[in-house]
GUFIDO-520744 format. One line per field, with one value per atom (N, C-alpha, C): x, y, z; chain; residue number from 0; residue in one letter. Coordinates in steps of 0.05 Angstrom, whole numbers. Layout:
<atoms>
u = (X,...) $
v = (Y,...) $
w = (Z,...) $
chaine = (A,...) $
num = (NUM,...) $
residu = (a,...) $
</atoms>
This chain:
<atoms>
u = (358,366,395,399,426,442,466,484,511,523,549,570,596,617,617,611,610,589,566,544,553,568,578,597,615,634,621,600,586,563,559,537,542,522,525,505,510,493,486,463,456,474,480,497,480,487,474,495,487,505,516,542,556,552,552,549,576,576,601,621,646,668,666,665,661,684,709,732,732,725,724,701,678,656,664,677,686,707,725,745,732,712,698,683,669,655,674,698,718,727,731,739,717,692,669,665,669,665,687,711,733,727,717,711,687,668,644,653,671,680,695,710,724,704,683,662,648,643,630,648,674,693,694,694,694,668,646,620,621,634,636,652,675,691,676,660,644,623,611,591,605,630,644,649,658,662,636,615,589,581,585,578,595,621,638,628,619,609,583,566,542,548,568,576,587,601,611,587,568,544,529,528,515,530,556,572,567,566,561,533,514,487,487,503,506,518,538,550,529,513,492,473,465,447,460,486,500,501,505,505,478,458,431,426,435,432,448,472,488,475,464,450,425,413,389,397,420,428,441,447,460,441,415,395,397,405,406,429,448,471,465,443,436,431,415,406,430,448,470,488,494,511,497,471,456,456,453,453,480,501,527,532,523,527,510,486,469,482,492,505,529,544,568,559,538,529,518,503,492,515,535,557,572,576,590,573,547,529,529,528,528,554,576,602,603,592,592,574,551,533,545,559,572,594,608,630,618,596,583,572,560,549,572,594,617,627,630,639,619,593,573,574,576,577,602,625,649,647,634,631,612,590,572,586,603,617,637,651,670,656,633,618,608,598,588,610,633,656,665,666,674,655,629,609,612,615,618,643,665,689,685,672,667,649,628,610,625,642,657,676,689,708,693,670,654,645,637,629,653,676,700,707,707,714,693,668,647,651,657,662,686,707,731,724,708,700,683,665,648,665,684,702,718,728,743,725,701,682,675,671,666,689,714,738,739,733,733,712,688,667,675,688,697,718,737,758,745,725,711,698,685,672,693,716,737,747,750,758,737,712,691,692,697,698,722,745,769,764,750,744,726,706,688,703,721,737,754,766,783,766,743,725,717,710,703,726,750,774,779,776,780,759,734,713,719,729,735,758,779,802,792,776,765,748,731,714,731,752,770,784,793,807,788,764,744,738,735,729,752,777,800,801,796,796,774,751,729,736,749,757,777,796,816,803,784,770,753,740,723,740,764,781,793,797,809,790,764,744,747,753,756,784,802,831,836,845,852,881,887,915,930,917,930,938,920,926,950,950,972,998,996,1020,1032,1015,1024,1037,1025,1037,1064,1066,1091,1113,1106,1126,1135,1116,1124,1143,1137,1154,1182,1183,1209,1225,1211,1225,1235,1218,1227,1252,1252,1275,1300,1297,1320,1329,1310,1316,1304,1318,1306,1301,1317,1314,1292,1280,1260,1236,1230,1206,1209,1233,1237,1234,1247,1245,1216,1203,1175,1158,1163,1148,1153,1179,1186,1172,1172,1159,1129,1117,1089,1083,1101,1096,1098,1116,1119,1096,1084,1063,1039,1026,1003,980,964,941,921,911,891,864,844,817,809,805,798,769,757,728,725,711,709,694,705,693,672,652,632,645,637,648,635,651,641,646,625,629,639,664,676,672,670,667,691,687,709,720,746,757,758,761,763,788,789,814,837,833,855,866,849,859,874,866,881,909,911,938,955,943,959,966,947,951,972,974,992,1019,1023,1049,1070,1080,1101,1127,1147,1172,1193,1206,1227,1253,1273,1300,1318,1330,1345,1370,1382,1407,1403,1380,1375,1353,1337,1315,1296,1290,1271,1245,1223,1196,1179,1167,1147,1120,1100,1073,1053,1029,1007,1008,1017,1018,1039,1062,1083,1073,1056,1047,1027,1008,989,1000,1023,1035,1048) $
v = (201,174,173,159,156,135,142,123,123,99,96,90,95,88,58,41,13,6,19,15,24,46,55,35,24,5,-21,-29,-54,-51,-26,-22,-36,-50,-64,-52,-56,-46,-69,-66,-85,-82,-105,-105,-103,-85,-82,-81,-87,-87,-59,-58,-33,-13,-22,-4,8,20,32,10,19,0,-7,-33,-42,-33,-35,-27,3,19,48,55,42,47,39,16,7,27,36,55,81,90,115,111,88,83,82,70,70,98,114,142,157,153,167,158,132,122,134,136,148,177,192,220,222,205,205,199,180,173,196,211,234,256,259,279,270,244,235,240,235,240,270,287,316,324,312,318,310,287,278,299,308,328,354,362,386,382,359,354,354,343,344,373,390,418,432,425,437,429,403,394,408,413,427,456,468,495,496,475,474,470,453,450,476,491,517,536,535,552,543,516,506,516,514,524,554,568,597,602,586,589,581,561,554,577,589,613,635,638,658,652,626,619,624,617,622,652,668,696,707,695,704,696,672,663,682,689,707,734,743,768,767,743,740,741,728,728,755,772,797,821,815,837,856,845,861,882,877,895,921,922,947,945,963,963,969,986,993,969,954,930,910,907,888,896,922,932,928,933,929,899,882,854,844,855,847,856,880,890,873,867,850,822,812,786,787,808,812,815,830,834,807,793,768,748,749,731,739,765,773,765,769,761,731,716,687,678,692,686,693,716,723,703,695,675,649,641,616,618,641,645,645,658,658,630,615,587,571,575,561,568,594,603,593,593,582,552,538,509,505,520,517,525,546,554,532,521,500,476,469,446,452,476,483,483,494,495,466,450,422,407,412,399,409,436,447,436,435,424,394,380,351,349,366,365,373,394,402,380,368,346,323,316,294,301,326,334,332,341,341,312,295,266,254,260,249,260,286,297,284,280,266,238,224,197,196,215,217,223,241,248,223,208,184,163,161,142,150,177,186,180,184,177,147,131,102,94,106,100,109,133,142,124,115,96,70,61,36,39,62,67,68,80,80,52,36,8,-7,-3,-16,-7,19,29,16,15,3,-27,-41,-69,-72,-55,-57,-52,-32,-26,-50,-62,-86,-109,-113,-134,-129,-104,-97,-102,-94,-98,-128,-144,-173,-185,-176,-185,-178,-154,-145,-162,-167,-183,-212,-223,-250,-251,-231,-231,-229,-211,-209,-235,-249,-274,-295,-296,-315,-309,-284,-276,-284,-279,-286,-317,-332,-361,-370,-358,-365,-358,-334,-327,-347,-355,-374,-401,-409,-435,-433,-410,-407,-405,-392,-390,-417,-434,-460,-481,-474,-493,-498,-476,-479,-484,-491,-494,-524,-530,-557,-562,-575,-579,-598,-619,-638,-624,-607,-593,-575,-559,-540,-555,-578,-593,-604,-614,-624,-602,-578,-555,-548,-549,-542,-562,-587,-607,-603,-596,-591,-568,-546,-523,-530,-546,-554,-571,-589,-605,-587,-568,-550,-534,-526,-510,-527,-552,-570,-583,-592,-606,-590,-570,-553,-568,-590,-606,-627,-629,-650,-645,-620,-614,-627,-624,-636,-666,-679,-708,-717,-701,-708,-705,-685,-681,-703,-711,-733,-759,-764,-788,-788,-764,-761,-766,-757,-762,-791,-806,-835,-851,-842,-858,-859,-882,-884,-868,-858,-843,-861,-852,-867,-853,-870,-858,-853,-828,-820,-815,-829,-825,-801,-781,-757,-763,-754,-757,-735,-742,-721,-697,-675,-650,-643,-641,-633,-603,-589,-560,-555,-544,-538,-508,-501,-473,-457,-435,-418,-402,-404,-388,-358,-342,-313,-307,-285,-278,-274,-262,-258,-284,-305,-331,-345,-341,-353,-342,-316,-303,-314,-318,-328,-357,-373,-401,-408,-391,-396,-383,-370,-357,-376,-392,-412,-402,-398,-387,-409,-413,-434,-421,-426,-416,-440,-442,-466,-470,-448,-451,-459,-452,-459,-480,-483,-503,-498,-472,-465,-457,-469,-464,-451,-429,-416,-417,-423,-427,-413,-418,-407,-417,-443,-454,-440,-432,-418,-391,-378,-351,-352,-372,-373,-386,-400,-413,-392) $
w = (2457,2460,2470,2492,2503,2488,2482,2467,2480,2481,2493,2472,2478,2459,2451,2471,2465,2444,2446,2427,2399,2398,2372,2360,2376,2366,2357,2371,2365,2345,2335,2316,2290,2279,2254,2234,2208,2187,2168,2154,2134,2110,2097,2074,2048,2030,2005,1983,1959,1936,1931,1927,1922,1945,1970,1993,2001,2025,2035,2042,2041,2048,2078,2084,2112,2129,2119,2135,2142,2122,2126,2146,2144,2162,2191,2193,2220,2231,2214,2224,2232,2217,2224,2251,2254,2279,2303,2298,2320,2327,2307,2312,2326,2316,2328,2357,2363,2390,2409,2398,2415,2421,2400,2404,2423,2421,2438,2467,2470,2497,2509,2492,2503,2512,2496,2504,2529,2532,2557,2581,2577,2599,2606,2585,2591,2604,2596,2609,2639,2644,2672,2688,2676,2689,2695,2674,2678,2700,2701,2722,2750,2750,2776,2784,2764,2771,2779,2765,2772,2801,2807,2834,2855,2848,2866,2870,2848,2850,2867,2862,2879,2908,2913,2942,2953,2936,2946,2952,2933,2938,2964,2968,2992,3017,3015,3038,3043,3020,3023,3035,3026,3038,3068,3074,3103,3118,3105,3118,3122,3100,3102,3125,3126,3148,3175,3176,3202,3209,3187,3192,3202,3189,3197,3227,3234,3262,3280,3271,3287,3290,3268,3269,3288,3286,3304,3333,3339,3367,3375,3354,3361,3358,3358,3355,3379,3401,3425,3424,3406,3405,3391,3378,3366,3336,3327,3299,3280,3290,3273,3267,3288,3285,3267,3271,3254,3225,3220,3192,3179,3193,3182,3176,3194,3190,3166,3164,3141,3115,3114,3089,3082,3102,3097,3086,3098,3089,3061,3055,3028,3007,3015,2996,2991,3012,3010,2993,2997,2982,2953,2947,2919,2906,2920,2909,2904,2923,2920,2896,2894,2873,2845,2844,2820,2812,2833,2828,2818,2831,2822,2794,2788,2761,2740,2748,2729,2724,2745,2742,2725,2730,2715,2685,2680,2652,2638,2653,2641,2635,2653,2648,2624,2622,2600,2573,2574,2550,2541,2561,2554,2542,2554,2544,2516,2511,2485,2464,2471,2453,2446,2467,2463,2444,2448,2431,2402,2400,2373,2358,2373,2361,2353,2370,2363,2339,2337,2314,2288,2290,2267,2258,2277,2271,2258,2269,2258,2229,2225,2197,2178,2188,2171,2164,2184,2179,2160,2164,2146,2118,2115,2088,2074,2090,2078,2069,2086,2079,2054,2051,2028,2003,2006,1983,1974,1994,1987,1973,1983,1971,1943,1938,1911,1892,1903,1887,1880,1900,1895,1875,1876,1857,1829,1827,1801,1789,1806,1797,1788,1802,1795,1768,1763,1737,1715,1720,1700,1693,1714,1710,1693,1699,1684,1655,1650,1622,1608,1622,1610,1603,1622,1617,1593,1591,1567,1541,1542,1518,1510,1530,1525,1514,1525,1515,1486,1480,1452,1433,1442,1425,1420,1442,1439,1421,1423,1405,1376,1372,1345,1333,1349,1340,1334,1352,1348,1323,1318,1294,1269,1270,1247,1241,1262,1258,1246,1256,1246,1216,1210,1182,1163,1173,1157,1152,1173,1170,1151,1153,1135,1106,1102,1075,1063,1080,1071,1064,1081,1076,1050,1047,1023,997,1000,976,969,989,984,973,973,963,933,918,889,880,898,891,886,861,852,858,880,889,870,859,841,815,806,780,783,804,808,815,829,835,809,791,765,749,749,735,747,773,786,779,777,770,741,723,696,694,709,708,718,739,750,730,716,696,673,665,644,652,678,687,690,699,704,678,662,637,613,604,583,557,551,526,528,551,555,538,531,515,487,475,448,449,469,471,477,494,500,475,459,435,415,413,395,403,429,439,433,437,431,402,384,356,349,363,357,368,390,402,383,381,364,376,359,368,381,403,418,416,416,416,445,451,478,480,498,503,522,513,530,556,577,603,607,624,629,643,634,645,671,691,717,722,725,729,757,758,784,790,815,822,814,800,791,815,820,841,833,852,847,832,816,801,820,843,862,871,874,883,861,835,813,811,817,816,838,862,884,880,869,866,845,824,802,805,828,832,841,823,828,816,832,823,824,803,801,795,812,809,803,780,772,788,797,812,841,852,880,882,860,860,883,888,910,897,906,895,916,909,927,914,930,920,938,932,948,977,981,1008,1024,1011,1026,1035,1018,1025,1048,1048,1070,1094,1092,1115,1132) $
chaine = (A,A,A,A,A,A,A,A,A,A,A,A,A,A,A,A,A,A,A,A,A,A,A,A,A,A,A,A,A,A,A,A,A,A,A,A,A,A,A,A,A,A,A,A,A,A,A,A,A,A,A,A,A,A,A,A,A,A,A,A,A,A,A,A,A,A,A,A,A,A,A,A,A,A,A,A,A,A,A,A,A,A,A,A,A,A,A,A,A,A,A,A,A,A,A,A,A,A,A,A,A,A,A,A,A,A,A,A,A,A,A,A,A,A,A,A,A,A,A,A,A,A,A,A,A,A,A,A,A,A,A,A,A,A,A,A,A,A,A,A,A,A,A,A,A,A,A,A,A,A,A,A,A,A,A,A,A,A,A,A,A,A,A,A,A,A,A,A,A,A,A,A,A,A,A,A,A,A,A,A,A,A,A,A,A,A,A,A,A,A,A,A,A,A,A,A,A,A,A,A,A,A,A,A,A,A,A,A,A,A,A,A,A,A,A,A,A,A,A,A,A,A,A,A,A,A,A,A,A,A,A,A,A,A,A,A,A,A,A,A,A,A,A,A,A,A,A,A,A,A,A,A,A,A,A,A,A,A,A,A,A,A,A,A,A,A,A,A,A,A,A,A,A,A,A,A,A,A,A,A,A,A,A,A,A,A,A,A,A,A,A,A,A,A,A,A,A,A,A,A,A,A,A,A,A,A,A,A,A,A,A,A,A,A,A,A,A,A,A,A,A,A,A,A,A,A,A,A,A,A,A,A,A,A,A,A,A,A,A,A,A,A,A,A,A,A,A,A,A,A,A,A,A,A,A,A,A,A,A,A,A,A,A,A,A,A,A,A,A,A,A,A,A,A,A,A,A,A,A,A,A,A,A,A,A,A,A,A,A,A,A,A,A,A,A,A,A,A,A,A,A,A,A,A,A,A,A,A,A,A,A,A,A,A,A,A,A,A,A,A,A,A,A,A,A,A,A,A,A,A,A,A,A,A,A,A,A,A,A,A,A,A,A,A,A,A,A,A,A,A,A,A,A,A,A,A,A,A,A,A,A,A,A,A,A,A,A,A,A,A,A,A,A,A,A,A,A,A,A,A,A,A,A,A,A,A,A,A,A,A,A,A,A,A,A,A,A,A,A,A,A,A,A,A,A,A,A,A,A,A,A,A,A,A,A,A,A,A,A,A,A,A,A,A,A,A,A,A,A,A,A,A,A,A,A,A,A,A,A,A,A,A,A,A,A,A,A,A,A,A,A,A,A,A,A,A,A,A,A,A,A,A,A,A,A,A,A,A,A,A,A,A,A,A,A,A,A,A,A,A,A,A,A,A,A,A,A,A,A,A,A,A,A,A,A,A,A,A,A,A,A,A,A,A,A,A,A,A,A,A,A,A,A,A,A,A,A,A,A,A,A,A,A,A,A,A,A,A,A,A,A,A,A,A,A,A,A,A,A,A,A,A,A,A,A,A,A,A,A,A,A,A,A,A,A,A,A,A,A,A,A,A,A,A,A,A,A,A,A,A,A,A,A,A,A,A,A,A,A,A,A,A,A,A,A,A,A,A,A,A,A,A,A,A,A,A,A,A,A,A,A,A,A,A,A,A,A,A,A,A,A,A,A,A,A,A,A,A,A,A,A,A,A,A,A,A,A,A,A,A,A,A,A,A,A,A,A,A,A,A,A,A,A,A,A,A,A,A,A,A,A,A,A) $
num = (0,0,0,1,1,1,2,2,2,3,3,3,4,4,4,5,5,5,6,6,6,7,7,7,8,8,8,9,9,9,10,10,10,11,11,11,12,12,12,13,13,13,14,14,14,15,15,15,16,16,16,17,17,17,18,18,18,19,19,19,20,20,20,21,21,21,22,22,22,23,23,23,24,24,24,25,25,25,26,26,26,27,27,27,28,28,28,29,29,29,30,30,30,31,31,31,32,32,32,33,33,33,34,34,34,35,35,35,36,36,36,37,37,37,38,38,38,39,39,39,40,40,40,41,41,41,42,42,42,43,43,43,44,44,44,45,45,45,46,46,46,47,47,47,48,48,48,49,49,49,50,50,50,51,51,51,52,52,52,53,53,53,54,54,54,55,55,55,56,56,56,57,57,57,58,58,58,59,59,59,60,60,60,61,61,61,62,62,62,63,63,63,64,64,64,65,65,65,66,66,66,67,67,67,68,68,68,69,69,69,70,70,70,71,71,71,72,72,72,73,73,73,74,74,74,75,75,75,76,76,76,77,77,77,78,78,78,79,79,79,80,80,80,81,81,81,82,82,82,83,83,83,84,84,84,85,85,85,86,86,86,87,87,87,88,88,88,89,89,89,90,90,90,91,91,91,92,92,92,93,93,93,94,94,94,95,95,95,96,96,96,97,97,97,98,98,98,99,99,99,100,100,100,101,101,101,102,102,102,103,103,103,104,104,104,105,105,105,106,106,106,107,107,107,108,108,108,109,109,109,110,110,110,111,111,111,112,112,112,113,113,113,114,114,114,115,115,115,116,116,116,117,117,117,118,118,118,119,119,119,120,120,120,121,121,121,122,122,122,123,123,123,124,124,124,125,125,125,126,126,126,127,127,127,128,128,128,129,129,129,130,130,130,131,131,131,132,132,132,133,133,133,134,134,134,135,135,135,136,136,136,137,137,137,138,138,138,139,139,139,140,140,140,141,141,141,142,142,142,143,143,143,144,144,144,145,145,145,146,146,146,147,147,147,148,148,148,149,149,149,150,150,150,151,151,151,152,152,152,153,153,153,154,154,154,155,155,155,156,156,156,157,157,157,158,158,158,159,159,159,160,160,160,161,161,161,162,162,162,163,163,163,164,164,164,165,165,165,166,166,166,167,167,167,168,168,168,169,169,169,170,170,170,171,171,171,172,172,172,173,173,173,174,174,174,175,175,175,176,176,176,177,177,177,178,178,178,179,179,179,180,180,180,181,181,181,182,182,182,183,183,183,184,184,184,185,185,185,186,186,186,187,187,187,188,188,188,189,189,189,190,190,190,191,191,191,192,192,192,193,193,193,194,194,194,195,195,195,196,196,196,197,197,197,198,198,198,199,199,199,200,200,200,201,201,201,202,202,202,203,203,203,204,204,204,205,205,205,206,206,206,207,207,207,208,208,208,209,209,209,210,210,210,211,211,211,212,212,212,213,213,213,214,214,214,215,215,215,216,216,216,217,217,217,218,218,218,219,219,219,220,220,220,221,221,221,222,222,222,223,223,223,224,224,224,225,225,225,226,226,226,227,227,227,228,228,228,229,229,229,230,230,230,231,231,231,232,232,232,233,233,233,234,234,234,235,235,235,236,236,236,237,237,237,238,238,238,239,239,239,240,240,240,241,241,241,242,242,242,243,243,243,244,244,244,245,245,245,246,246,246,247,247,247,248,248,248,249,249,249,250,250,250) $
residu = (m,m,m,k,k,k,i,i,i,t,t,t,p,p,p,l,l,l,e,e,e,i,i,i,r,r,r,q,q,q,k,k,k,t,t,t,f,f,f,e,e,e,k,k,k,h,h,h,f,f,f,r,r,r,g,g,g,y,y,y,d,d,d,k,k,k,d,d,d,e,e,e,v,v,v,n,n,n,a,a,a,f,f,f,l,l,l,l,l,l,t,t,t,l,l,l,s,s,s,s,s,s,e,e,e,w,w,w,e,e,e,r,r,r,l,l,l,v,v,v,d,d,d,e,e,e,g,g,g,k,k,k,e,e,e,l,l,l,r,r,r,i,i,i,k,k,k,l,l,l,e,e,e,a,a,a,a,a,a,e,e,e,r,r,r,e,e,e,v,v,v,t,t,t,k,k,k,l,l,l,r,r,r,e,e,e,v,v,v,e,e,e,s,s,s,s,s,s,l,l,l,y,y,y,k,k,k,t,t,t,l,l,l,k,k,k,t,t,t,a,a,a,e,e,e,d,d,d,t,t,t,g,g,g,a,a,a,h,h,h,v,v,v,i,i,i,e,e,e,q,q,q,a,a,a,r,r,r,q,q,q,a,a,a,a,a,a,d,d,d,l,l,l,h,h,h,l,l,l,r,r,r,e,e,e,s,s,s,q,q,q,l,l,l,k,k,k,a,a,a,d,d,d,a,a,a,m,m,m,m,m,m,n,n,n,e,e,e,a,a,a,k,k,k,m,m,m,m,m,m,a,a,a,s,s,s,n,n,n,t,t,t,i,i,i,d,d,d,e,e,e,a,a,a,e,e,e,q,q,q,r,r,r,a,a,a,k,k,k,q,q,q,v,v,v,l,l,l,s,s,s,e,e,e,m,m,m,e,e,e,e,e,e,r,r,r,l,l,l,r,r,r,g,g,g,m,m,m,v,v,v,e,e,e,n,n,n,y,y,y,k,k,k,k,k,k,l,l,l,e,e,e,s,s,s,t,t,t,r,r,r,d,d,d,d,d,d,l,l,l,l,l,l,q,q,q,e,e,e,l,l,l,k,k,k,r,r,r,i,i,i,s,s,s,q,q,q,d,d,d,s,s,s,i,i,i,e,e,e,r,r,r,v,v,v,e,e,e,r,r,r,i,i,i,q,q,q,n,n,n,n,n,n,q,q,q,k,k,k,g,g,g,f,f,f,d,d,d,a,a,a,d,d,d,k,k,k,h,h,h,l,l,l,s,s,s,q,q,q,a,a,a,r,r,r,m,m,m,e,e,e,i,i,i,k,k,k,k,k,k,a,a,a,v,v,v,f,f,f,p,p,p,n,n,n,a,a,a,d,d,d,h,h,h,q,q,q,q,q,q,t,t,t,y,y,y,k,k,k,k,k,k,q,q,q,e,e,e,e,e,e,p,p,p,k,k,k,r,r,r,i,i,i,v,v,v,t,t,t,p,p,p,e,e,e,p,p,p,i,i,i,v,v,v,q,q,q,k,k,k,p,p,p,q,q,q,p,p,p,e,e,e,p,p,p,s,s,s,m,m,m,l,l,l,v,v,v,e,e,e,q,q,q,e,e,e,s,s,s,v,v,v,v,v,v,v,v,v,e,e,e,s,s,s,h,h,h,t,t,t,r,r,r,k,k,k,v,v,v,t,t,t,s,s,s,f,f,f,f,f,f,d,d,d,e,e,e,i,i,i,g,g,g) $
</atoms>
């Protein structure tokens, strides 16, 4: 099949997922077309040389024919002269034939060497391109692996955050904010007004006893022991009046 450099440059390929790099393929086709064009030019030069050699052979054959004609016209001069002329013509013909054969062999050798060099160069370029493509595929696989690891890490962090929020929400379900706020206020009053307990007790003694109707007991969910410790950790400092509670810790 005859192919031209222009056909190589204009050659297109079907696109498939994860195929070869288009730019690299185009660059390779451009290089191949240039090399092919160079080989075509060298082939033209070799054909020109071959045609020149054939013209030389034709001229030599014409000389041979002329010699034969001369010999034919010189038959009358004697057999010795004719024999010498024939020997000279044969020698000249053999030399010309040897020269033509040498030129032909040289041209064939040059053409063969040029083709071999072009094939070796094409194989080398193709091997380099394949090596680069393998490297690109390997890098792509590494990037995919890194992406998967990052996604797994993000999923793990997200799941941990969700679980922590759920634990906090579950722990806060059994937390009585009003009760602990009342206790905190009492502790603050005790720290600020240490004599208030005696006065409060005296007032309670003076107050008439009231009949208290028991309210129905509502069973509340019991918080975990760890939550009770956290919820009751109220620290009161009388000189700074700074209170830390469960809300400060989770804030």
